[in-house]
C-alpha positions, 0 to 999 in steps of 0.5 A, spaced: 748 625 065 750 621 060 751 614 059 759 612 057 759 612 050 753 616 048 754 622 045 747 626 048 746 629 055 740 628 059 741 635 064 739 634 071 737 639 077 738 638 083 733 640 089 734 639 097 740 636 097 743 633 104 749 629 105 752 624 110 760 624 110 766 619 114 772 617 113 775 611 109 781 610 111 787 615 113 787 618 106 779 618 103 773 621 107 767 619 103 760 624 101 754 621 099 749 626 097 742 625 096 737 630 093 731 630 089 730 633 082 727 638 080 720 637 077 719 636 070 726 632 070 727 625 070 733 620 071 734 615 066 728 609 066 734 604 069 737 607 075 732 608 081 736 610 087 739 615 084 746 618 089 752 622 088 758 620 091 764 625 092 771 622 093 775 627 098 782 627 101 781 627 108 784 635 108 776 635 104 779 637 096 775 633 092 778 628 087 772 625 083 766 626 083 760 620 081 753 617 080 751 611 083 745 607 084 742 604 090 749 605 092 753 601 086 757 603 080 752 605 073 754 606 066 752 613 067 757 619 068 755 626 072 755 632 067 759 638 068 753 641 070 751 636 075 758 636 077 758 643 079 751 642 083 754 637 087 761 641 088 757 647 090 753 644 095 759 641 098 764 647 098 758 651 102 754 646 106 758 639 108 767 642 107 764 647 113 761 642 117 767 637 116 772 642 118 770 643 124 768 636 126 777 637 125 
């Protein structure tokens, strides 16, 4: 994770990912991803309940991946490697299930 305006990032490794997806409206689908952190990986002090929020088109294409703490926006962003972990999980585990429901 990297705080907006900072130059140094702390790389998080996610394990045991699980998702909850649902349509927001006629255009967007929201996917909340919860996860555990790999042992030895720690959150920044001010974050207590980190989740990933993947915003998708109704056809399932990812538009944005952002971190949230207790369901609220935070002043951090995911690194490219963290986004890739979430993107891979979404493409392999979540999107196929969303396609089956459609």
